[in-house]
Every structure is written in C-alpha cells, then in structure tokens.
TIMI-2910 file (N, C-alpha, C, CB; in pm, 1 decimal, decimal comma, always signed):
<rs>
+----------+----------+----------+----------+----------+----------+----------+----------+----------+----------+----------+----------+------+
!      n_x !      n_y !      n_z !     ca_x !     ca_y !     ca_z !      c_x !      c_y !      c_z !     cb_x !     cb_y !     cb_z ! resn !
+----------+----------+----------+----------+----------+----------+----------+----------+----------+----------+----------+----------+------+
!  -5733,7 !  +8427,7 !  +4473,6 !  -5665,9 !  +8294,2 !  +4459,8 !  -5756,3 !  +8172,1 !  +4468,6 !  -5561,8 !  +8280,5 !  +4565,8 !  Met !
!  -5781,4 !  +8104,8 !  +4381,5 !  -5843,1 !  +7974,2 !  +4401,7 !  -5786,7 !  +7847,6 !  +4432,3 !  -5900,3 !  +7950,8 !  +4308,1 !  Ala !
!  -5853,0 !  +7765,7 !  +4455,8 !  -5775,5 !  +7635,8 !  +4506,7 !  -5861,9 !  +7514,5 !  +4435,9 !  -5774,4 !  +7621,2 !  +4694,1 !  Glu !
!  -5788,4 !  +7411,7 !  +4394,5 !  -5842,1 !  +7300,1 !  +4341,7 !  -5772,8 !  +7181,4 !  +4370,2 !  -5855,1 !  +7313,2 !  +4214,0 !  Val !
!  -5864,5 !  +7097,3 !  +4372,4 !  -5822,0 !  +6940,1 !  +4432,1 !  -5795,5 !  +6866,1 !  +4315,6 !  -5944,7 !  +6852,8 !  +4523,0 !  Thr !
!  -5682,3 !  +6800,8 !  +4320,2 !  -5681,1 !  +6717,8 !  +4212,6 !  -5635,7 !  +6576,5 !  +4264,7 !  -5591,1 !  +6775,9 !  +4102,5 !  Leu !
!  -5697,1 !  +6471,4 !  +4202,6 !  -5683,5 !  +6323,8 !  +4223,7 !  -5568,0 !  +6269,4 !  +4136,1 !  -5820,2 !  +6248,2 !  +4188,2 !  Ser !
!  -5468,2 !  +6228,9 !  +4217,5 !  -5361,5 !  +6173,1 !  +4102,2 !  -5327,6 !  +6035,8 !  +4181,3 !  -5201,2 !  +6287,6 !  +4068,3 !  Ile !
!  -5353,6 !  +5912,6 !  +4121,6 !  -5310,8 !  +5818,3 !  +4181,4 !  -5385,4 !  +5771,9 !  +4289,6 !  -5202,9 !  +5842,8 !  +4209,4 !  Gly !
!  -5504,9 !  +5842,0 !  +4299,2 !  -5559,4 !  +5781,6 !  +4419,9 !  -5572,1 !  +5867,2 !  +4538,9 !  -5481,3 !  +5672,2 !  +4455,9 !  Gly !
!  -5498,3 !  +5976,3 !  +4521,0 !  -5454,9 !  +6057,1 !  +4652,1 !  -5492,6 !  +6202,6 !  +4606,4 !  -5277,2 !  +6041,4 !  +4696,9 !  Arg !
!  -5547,1 !  +6261,2 !  +4704,1 !  -5600,1 !  +6419,7 !  +4661,4 !  -5484,7 !  +6517,5 !  +4699,0 !  -5751,6 !  +6474,0 !  +4753,7 !  Ala !
!  -5490,3 !  +6614,4 !  +4597,1 !  -5360,9 !  +6725,1 !  +4607,9 !  -5451,5 !  +6841,3 !  +4613,6 !  -5234,9 !  +6735,2 !  +4464,9 !  Tyr !
!  -5437,0 !  +6937,0 !  +4711,3 !  -5480,1 !  +7078,8 !  +4687,2 !  -5380,3 !  +7178,4 !  +4613,3 !  -5511,5 !  +7138,0 !  +4820,8 !  Ala !
!  -5440,3 !  +7244,5 !  +4537,4 !  -5332,6 !  +7319,2 !  +4458,1 !  -5392,5 !  +7463,5 !  +4452,6 !  -5303,3 !  +7252,4 !  +4299,4 !  Val !
!  -5332,9 !  +7580,1 !  +4464,2 !  -5374,2 !  +7687,6 !  +4455,8 !  -5349,4 !  +7734,2 !  +4320,3 !  -5328,4 !  +7757,2 !  +4551,0 !  Ala !
!  -5418,0 !  +7833,9 !  +4274,6 !  -5394,7 !  +7878,5 !  +4128,8 !  -5484,8 !  +8005,6 !  +4116,4 !  -5437,5 !  +7757,0 !  +4012,2 !  Cys !
!  -5470,3 !  +8109,8 !  +4016,5 !  -5523,9 !  +8207,0 !  +3984,6 !  -5675,7 !  +8183,9 !  +3970,3 !  -5459,9 !  +8251,0 !  +3880,9 !  Arg !
!  -5739,9 !  +8296,5 !  +4009,6 !  -5876,0 !  +8271,6 !  +3968,0 !  -5918,7 !  +8264,6 !  +3810,6 !  -5951,4 !  +8375,7 !  +4030,1 !  Asp !
!  -6006,7 !  +8172,1 !  +3760,0 !  -6029,6 !  +8158,3 !  +3619,8 !  -5930,4 !  +8037,2 !  +3593,7 !  -5999,3 !  +8300,5 !  +3530,1 !  Gly !
!  -5838,0 !  +7996,2 !  +3624,2 !  -5749,7 !  +7883,4 !  +3573,4 !  -5757,5 !  +7766,9 !  +3635,7 !  -5619,9 !  +7912,1 !  +3576,1 !  Glu !
!  -5901,4 !  +7743,2 !  +3719,7 !  -5924,1 !  +7598,5 !  +3782,2 !  -5938,0 !  +7500,0 !  +3655,7 !  -6072,0 !  +7591,3 !  +3884,8 !  Glu !
!  -6015,4 !  +7533,6 !  +3552,1 !  -6036,3 !  +7410,1 !  +3462,3 !  -5891,3 !  +7360,8 !  +3388,3 !  -6154,1 !  +7451,6 !  +3340,8 !  Thr !
!  -5812,6 !  +7465,8 !  +3340,2 !  -5681,9 !  +7436,9 !  +3295,6 !  -5589,5 !  +7371,5 !  +3424,4 !  -5619,1 !  +7577,9 !  +3234,9 !  Arg !
!  -5607,9 !  +7382,6 !  +3529,7 !  -5527,2 !  +7283,6 !  +3640,5 !  -5582,5 !  +7172,8 !  +3658,1 !  -5512,9 !  +7331,1 !  +3777,9 !  Val !
!  -5723,4 !  +7135,8 !  +3666,1 !  -5780,2 !  +7022,9 !  +3647,8 !  -5742,7 !  +6952,1 !  +3542,5 !  -5894,6 !  +7035,9 !  +3646,2 !  Arg !
!  -5720,3 !  +7004,1 !  +3419,0 !  -5693,3 !  +6913,6 !  +3298,9 !  -5535,0 !  +6878,8 !  +3313,4 !  -5731,5 !  +6994,0 !  +3145,0 !  Met !
!  -5475,5 !  +6978,3 !  +3359,6 !  -5311,7 !  +6928,3 !  +3384,0 !  -5309,7 !  +6825,1 !  +3498,7 !  -5201,0 !  +7065,0 !  +3433,9 !  Leu !
!  -5385,5 !  +6841,3 !  +3585,8 !  -5379,7 !  +6706,0 !  +3676,7 !  -5439,3 !  +6576,1 !  +3616,7 !  -5460,3 !  +6728,8 !  +3812,0 !  Gly !
!  -5535,7 !  +6586,4 !  +3512,7 !  -5589,0 !  +6467,5 !  +3457,4 !  -5461,2 !  +6423,3 !  +3369,4 !  -5735,0 !  +6492,3 !  +3371,4 !  Glu !
!  -5396,5 !  +6512,6 !  +3340,0 !  -5247,5 !  +6434,0 !  +3242,1 !  -5184,1 !  +6369,1 !  +3335,3 !  -5117,5 !  +6541,4 !  +3163,4 !  Met !
!  -5140,6 !  +6430,3 !  +3436,3 !  -5064,2 !  +6365,6 !  +3555,6 !  -5150,0 !  +6190,8 !  +3566,9 !  -5091,5 !  +6488,0 !  +3727,4 !  Leu !
!  -5238,4 !  +6218,3 !  +3605,6 !  -5340,1 !  +6096,0 !  +3634,7 !  -5354,9 !  +5983,6 !  +3564,1 !  -5459,3 !  +6131,6 !  +3633,3 !  Asp !
!  -5324,3 !  +6044,2 !  +3419,5 !  -5353,0 !  +5940,3 !  +3316,6 !  -5237,6 !  +5846,1 !  +3289,0 !  -5392,1 !  +6006,1 !  +3187,6 !  Ser !
!  -5116,7 !  +5904,0 !  +3365,2 !  -5004,1 !  +5854,3 !  +3322,1 !  -4944,5 !  +5766,3 !  +3462,4 !  -4909,7 !  +5980,6 !  +3262,2 !  Arg !
!  -5029,2 !  +5762,5 !  +3574,4 !  -4988,5 !  +5719,9 !  +3708,6 !  -4998,3 !  +5577,9 !  +3687,1 !  -5076,5 !  +5775,1 !  +3832,7 !  Trp !
!  -5083,7 !  +5507,3 !  +3647,4 !  -5080,7 !  +5355,1 !  +3657,4 !  -4922,5 !  +5291,5 !  +3603,2 !  -5216,3 !  +5292,8 !  +3553,3 !  Thr !
!  -4885,2 !  +5352,0 !  +3480,1 !  -4781,0 !  +5298,1 !  +3410,2 !  -4668,9 !  +5359,3 !  +3516,9 !  -4774,0 !  +5344,9 !  +3240,4 !  Ser !
!  -4648,2 !  +5444,5 !  +3564,0 !  -4531,2 !  +5535,2 !  +3620,6 !  -4542,7 !  +5441,6 !  +3762,9 !  -4564,7 !  +5738,2 !  +3633,7 !  Ala !
!  -4652,6 !  +5421,1 !  +3837,3 !  -4652,8 !  +5368,9 !  +3954,3 !  -4603,2 !  +5209,2 !  +3974,3 !  -4782,4 !  +5391,7 !  +3994,5 !  Ala !
!  -4648,8 !  +5148,1 !  +3833,9 !  -4604,5 !  +5003,1 !  +3836,9 !  -4416,3 !  +4982,2 !  +3828,1 !  -4688,9 !  +4926,4 !  +3689,6 !  Arg !
!  -4374,8 !  +5089,5 !  +3733,9 !  -4227,2 !  +5065,6 !  +3749,2 !  -4166,7 !  +5136,3 !  +3858,5 !  -4154,6 !  +5102,4 !  +3629,5 !  Val !
!  -4208,5 !  +5229,8 !  +3924,9 !  -4149,6 !  +5276,9 !  +4029,8 !  -4163,7 !  +5208,1 !  +4169,8 !  -4188,9 !  +5397,4 !  +4033,3 !  Ala !
!  -4250,1 !  +5092,6 !  +4169,5 !  -4202,2 !  +4987,2 !  +4291,7 !  -4293,5 !  +5045,5 !  +4390,4 !  -4023,4 !  +4988,5 !  +4347,5 !  Gly !
!  -4404,7 !  +5105,9 !  +4396,1 !  -4461,9 !  +5154,6 !  +4515,1 !  -4415,6 !  +5280,6 !  +4554,6 !  -4443,1 !  +5068,8 !  +4616,5 !  Gly !
!  -4325,0 !  +5351,3 !  +4510,1 !  -4302,9 !  +5502,5 !  +4559,8 !  -4363,3 !  +5599,9 !  +4499,6 !  -4176,4 !  +5545,4 !  +4554,7 !  Ser !
!  -4455,2 !  +5657,2 !  +4558,4 !  -4512,9 !  +5774,1 !  +4504,2 !  -4418,8 !  +5878,2 !  +4433,7 !  -4581,5 !  +5837,6 !  +4610,7 !  Ala !
!  -4323,9 !  +5920,4 !  +4532,2 !  -4229,8 !  +6017,2 !  +4484,6 !  -4153,1 !  +5975,9 !  +4358,0 !  -4135,1 !  +6046,3 !  +4591,9 !  Glu !
!  -4105,9 !  +5870,4 !  +4337,2 !  -4047,7 !  +5802,1 !  +4228,4 !  -4141,2 !  +5805,1 !  +4106,1 !  -4014,7 !  +5660,9 !  +4268,9 !  Arg !
!  -4268,6 !  +5769,9 !  +4125,0 !  -4384,4 !  +5761,2 !  +4014,8 !  -4400,0 !  +5907,0 !  +3969,7 !  -4537,6 !  +5697,9 !  +4075,9 !  Ala !
!  -4382,0 !  +6017,8 !  +4063,8 !  -4435,4 !  +6128,3 !  +3998,3 !  -4306,0 !  +6194,1 !  +3939,5 !  -4523,0 !  +6223,2 !  +4096,6 !  Met !
!  -4187,2 !  +6143,4 !  +3967,9 !  -4059,7 !  +6149,6 !  +3878,7 !  -4058,0 !  +6118,1 !  +3754,2 !  -3967,3 !  +6078,6 !  +3918,8 !  Leu !
!  -4108,3 !  +6009,0 !  +3746,0 !  -4124,1 !  +5919,0 !  +3622,8 !  -4235,0 !  +6013,7 !  +3527,4 !  -4191,3 !  +5745,8 !  +3671,2 !  Leu !
!  -4346,0 !  +6032,1 !  +3572,9 !  -4443,8 !  +6120,6 !  +3500,8 !  -4372,2 !  +6248,1 !  +3466,6 !  -4573,9 !  +6151,5 !  +3588,0 !  Ile !
!  -4299,5 !  +6317,2 !  +3551,7 !  -4250,0 !  +6425,3 !  +3493,6 !  -4121,2 !  +6407,1 !  +3371,1 !  -4208,4 !  +6504,9 !  +3613,1 !  Ala !
!  -4053,4 !  +6303,9 !  +3391,9 !  -3984,0 !  +6262,6 !  +3270,4 !  -4085,2 !  +6221,4 !  +3169,1 !  -3885,1 !  +6148,7 !  +3297,1 !  Leu !
!  -4178,4 !  +6143,0 !  +3173,0 !  -4260,7 !  +6124,4 !  +3059,6 !  -4319,3 !  +6268,8 !  +2988,8 !  -4378,9 !  +6031,1 !  +3109,2 !  Met !
!  -4375,2 !  +6359,8 !  +3073,1 !  -4396,9 !  +6450,9 !  +3001,9 !  -4299,4 !  +6557,2 !  +2945,0 !  -4476,0 !  +6492,8 !  +3057,6 !  Leu !
!  -4189,0 !  +6570,5 !  +3005,0 !  -4072,7 !  +6646,0 !  +2936,5 !  -4024,0 !  +6582,2 !  +2827,0 !  -3959,4 !  +6668,7 !  +3021,3 !  Ala !
!  -4035,5 !  +6446,4 !  +2809,1 !  -4005,4 !  +6380,8 !  +2681,8 !  -4101,3 !  +6401,0 !  +2564,0 !  -3996,4 !  +6240,6 !  +2706,4 !  Asp !
!  -4230,7 !  +6424,9 !  +2591,2 !  -4353,9 !  +6464,2 !  +2524,0 !  -4307,5 !  +6594,3 !  +2450,7 !  -4483,2 !  +6486,9 !  +2629,6 !  Asp !
!  -4250,9 !  +6679,9 !  +2559,0 !  -4263,6 !  +6846,8 !  +2537,5 !  -4141,9 !  +6840,3 !  +2459,1 !  -4259,5 !  +6966,2 !  +2685,6 !  Leu !
!  -4022,6 !  +6770,4 !  +2460,4 !  -3883,2 !  +6777,2 !  +2354,8 !  -3919,6 !  +6737,9 !  +2243,1 !  -3755,7 !  +6689,2 !  +2385,7 !  Asp !
!  -4009,2 !  +6626,7 !  +2247,3 !  -4041,1 !  +6565,9 !  +2095,3 !  -4124,6 !  +6654,6 !  +2030,9 !  -4115,5 !  +6421,4 !  +2089,8 !  Glu !
!  -4224,0 !  +6750,7 !  +2080,9 !  -4293,8 !  +6843,6 !  +2028,4 !  -4216,8 !  +6963,1 !  +1980,9 !  -4385,8 !  +6874,6 !  +2114,5 !  Ala !
!  -4127,2 !  +7009,1 !  +2065,6 !  -4026,5 !  +7116,3 !  +2015,8 !  -3956,6 !  +7094,7 !  +1920,6 !  -3941,4 !  +7153,5 !  +2095,4 !  Gln !
!  -3917,9 !  +6966,1 !  +1894,1 !  -3808,0 !  +6914,3 !  +1778,8 !  -3899,2 !  +6919,0 !  +1659,3 !  -3735,5 !  +6744,5 !  +1802,5 !  Arg !
!  -4022,2 !  +6896,4 !  +1656,3 !  -4090,9 !  +6874,3 !  +1525,2 !  -4125,5 !  +7016,0 !  +1477,3 !  -4225,6 !  +6777,8 !  +1537,8 !  Arg !
!  -4086,5 !  +7016,8 !  +1315,3 !  -4089,9 !  +7143,5 !  +1247,9 !  -4248,5 !  +7164,8 !  +1280,5 !  -4038,5 !  +7141,0 !  +1075,4 !  Pro !
!  -4242,7 !  +7299,8 !  +1278,3 !  -4403,0 !  +7342,1 !  +1266,5 !  -4503,6 !  +7294,1 !  +1130,8 !  -4403,0 !  +7512,1 !  +1263,7 !  Pro !
!  -4635,9 !  +7283,2 !  +1178,5 !  -4699,5 !  +7221,2 !  +1046,6 !  -4693,5 !  +7344,1 !   +946,3 !  -4869,6 !  +7161,3 !  +1069,2 !  Gln !
!  -4675,8 !  +7291,6 !   +812,5 !  -4674,6 !  +7395,0 !   +684,1 !  -4563,8 !  +7472,3 !   +665,1 !  -4780,4 !  +7494,7 !   +687,5 !  Gly !
!  -4458,7 !  +7442,3 !   +751,6 !  -4341,3 !  +7519,6 !   +728,1 !  -4254,0 !  +7491,0 !   +627,5 !  -4272,6 !  +7522,1 !   +828,0 !  Ala !
!  -4270,6 !  +7355,7 !   +581,9 !  -4191,4 !  +7308,5 !   +481,0 !  -4235,7 !  +7337,8 !   +337,5 !  -4179,2 !  +7173,7 !   +500,0 !  Ala !
!  -4272,8 !  +7430,8 !   +305,5 !  -4344,0 !  +7504,1 !   +160,5 !  -4209,5 !  +7566,4 !    +79,6 !  -4475,3 !  +7659,3 !   +205,1 !  Val !
!  -4177,0 !  +7495,7 !    -40,4 !  -4067,6 !  +7518,6 !   -120,0 !  -4096,2 !  +7648,0 !   -179,6 !  -4042,1 !  +7410,5 !   -219,3 !  Ser !
!  -3961,1 !  +7726,6 !   -217,6 !  -3995,2 !  +7842,4 !   -313,1 !  -4040,9 !  +7823,1 !   -420,0 !  -3906,9 !  +7914,5 !   -344,2 !  Glu !
!  -4034,9 !  +7712,1 !   -491,4 !  -4118,9 !  +7676,5 !   -627,5 !  -4253,4 !  +7693,8 !   -576,9 !  -4097,1 !  +7515,4 !   -695,8 !  Asp !
!  -4288,5 !  +7645,0 !   -487,4 !  -4445,1 !  +7637,5 !   -442,6 !  -4495,3 !  +7778,1 !   -449,3 !  -4470,4 !  +7576,4 !   -282,9 !  Ala !
!  -4418,9 !  +7834,6 !   -328,0 !  -4440,7 !  +8004,0 !   -339,9 !  -4482,3 !  +8072,2 !   -449,7 !  -4326,9 !  +8074,3 !   -319,8 !  Leu !
!  -4376,9 !  +8037,3 !   -545,6 !  -4362,4 !  +8102,3 !   -669,1 !  -4484,7 !  +8091,7 !   -756,1 !  -4247,4 !  +8049,5 !   -737,8 !  Gly !
!  -4524,4 !  +7961,0 !   -744,8 !  -4641,2 !  +7919,0 !   -840,5 !  -4776,0 !  +7976,7 !   -764,2 !  -4648,2 !  +7736,9 !   -863,9 !  Arg !
!  -4771,6 !  +7974,5 !   -640,2 !  -4894,4 !  +8036,1 !   -585,8 !  -4906,6 !  +8183,3 !   -593,6 !  -4908,2 !  +8000,9 !   -449,6 !  Ile !
!  -4793,7 !  +8282,9 !   -616,7 !  -4768,3 !  +8407,6 !   -631,8 !  -4817,4 !  +8422,2 !   -789,8 !  -4613,7 !  +8442,7 !   -592,7 !  Ala !
!  -4760,0 !  +8340,2 !   -857,5 !  -4819,6 !  +8351,1 !   -987,6 !  -4972,9 !  +8329,7 !  -1019,1 !  -4752,3 !  +8263,7 !  -1061,7 !  Asp !
!  -5036,4 !  +8226,0 !   -973,8 !  -5173,5 !  +8227,3 !   -980,5 !  -5250,8 !  +8329,6 !   -926,7 !  -5213,9 !  +8126,6 !   -932,3 !  Arg !
!  -5210,6 !  +8402,4 !   -816,5 !  -5271,0 !  +8481,7 !   -741,5 !  -5261,3 !  +8609,3 !   -845,7 !  -5206,7 !  +8490,3 !   -593,2 !  Leu !
!  -5139,0 !  +8622,2 !   -895,0 !  -5160,3 !  +8738,7 !   -982,4 !  -5239,9 !  +8729,1 !  -1113,2 !  -5035,6 !  +8785,9 !  -1016,7 !  Glu !
!  -5228,1 !  +8605,3 !  -1172,1 !  -5336,6 !  +8589,8 !  -1277,8 !  -5462,7 !  +8589,5 !  -1238,6 !  -5326,3 !  +8478,7 !  -1347,7 !  Ser !
!  -5517,3 !  +8570,9 !  -1114,4 !  -5643,0 !  +8607,5 !  -1059,5 !  -5669,8 !  +8745,5 !  -1048,7 !  -5658,0 !  +8554,3 !   -938,8 !  Leu !
!  -5574,1 !  +8800,3 !   -985,1 !  -5613,5 !  +8965,2 !   -962,4 !  -5636,2 !  +9012,6 !  -1114,2 !  -5471,6 !  +9071,2 !   -878,4 !  Ala !
!  -5553,3 !  +8975,9 !  -1236,0 !  -5543,7 !  +9033,6 !  -1320,8 !  -5692,5 !  +9001,9 !  -1405,7 !  -5413,6 !  +9005,2 !  -1371,4 !  Ala !
!  -5740,1 !  +8875,9 !  -1406,9 !  -5874,0 !  +8842,4 !  -1421,1 !  -5997,7 !  +8925,0 !  -1378,3 !  -5881,7 !  +8735,1 !  -1363,8 !  Ala !
!  -5968,6 !  +8953,2 !  -1233,4 !  -6075,2 !  +9022,4 !  -1165,1 !  -6093,0 !  +9168,3 !  -1219,9 !  -6046,0 !  +9024,0 !  -1013,2 !  Leu !
!  -5971,8 !  +9228,8 !  -1262,6 !  -5959,0 !  +9372,1 !  -1292,6 !  -5994,4 !  +9405,5 !  -1456,4 !  -5801,7 !  +9417,1 !  -1253,2 !  Glu !
!  -6042,0 !  +9298,7 !  -1498,9 !  -6094,8 !  +9295,8 !  -1653,4 !  -6237,5 !  +9304,7 !  -1664,8 !  -6055,8 !  +9164,4 !  -1729,8 !  Gln !
!  -6292,7 !  +9432,5 !  -1733,9 !  -6409,0 !  +9458,1 !  -1715,0 !  -6500,3 !  +9333,5 !  -1772,2 !  -6430,9 !  +9588,8 !  -1771,3 !  Pro !
!  -6629,4 !  +9333,3 !  -1724,5 !  -6722,5 !  +9220,4 !  -1753,0 !  -6739,0 !  +9223,1 !  -1883,2 !  -6852,7 !  +9222,7 !  -1686,4 !  Pro !
!  -6727,7 !  +9112,5 !  -1973,3 !  -6767,0 !  +9127,5 !  -2115,3 !  -6934,0 !  +9120,6 !  -2130,1 !  -6692,0 !  +9005,0 !  -2204,1 !  Ser !
!  -6981,9 !  +9197,0 !  -2253,9 !  -7124,6 !  +9203,7 !  -2248,3 !  -7167,9 !  +9118,3 !  -2380,1 !  -7179,9 !  +9364,7 !  -2246,5 !  Thr !
!  -7196,2 !  +8986,3 !  -2345,1 !  -7211,8 !  +8902,1 !  -2436,0 !  -7343,8 !  +8884,0 !  -2446,3 !  -7144,8 !  +8795,0 !  -2418,8 !  Ser !
+----------+----------+----------+----------+----------+----------+----------+----------+----------+----------+----------+----------+------+
</rs>
C-alpha cells in the first residue's frame, strides 16, 4: 500500500492508495486544490464547508457529463445507409479485375 501527500488549500493530507495509483491520486488532489480558492471564499473560512462545496462542484460536473450524449452517437439511419452503400460500391470496385490498358 502506497501513501501520497496531497496539498489542498495549503494543508497537507496523507492518503493511502494502491501501489501504482500514486500519480492518479495526485492528479485528483490537484483537481480539488484547483477549486479550493473559490470554494474557500464562499465557505467563509470553514475548511469542512469548502471541501463540501468542492465535492458539490465535482458532482455537478459529473452529472453534466453523464447527461451529455456520447460523441458520435447522433448518426442518422439515412447517413448510415449512405455509408453502407458507399462501402458496398467500393468493395465491388475492388473485386473487379484490373483493366489492361
């Protein structure tokens, strides 16, 4: 078991993680720290409240990401039909013997 020290809002936090996950845990800690200034300003000096606000900001980001349709998922049936037709014509052209001109 590895241990990583995260710096969030100027305070150090020791966090245990699986061996090999140290880089990811540090990156996640940096995400928290990047939101610290705005959360601490609203929290009125309470570190506990600032962490709650950061958690809510990240939960909001996650909710928005989950609600967005996946990239490329909006391909129409018509477009898929045209792609299939084009692929069939390419396959047919490739099956033709080369011309001897």
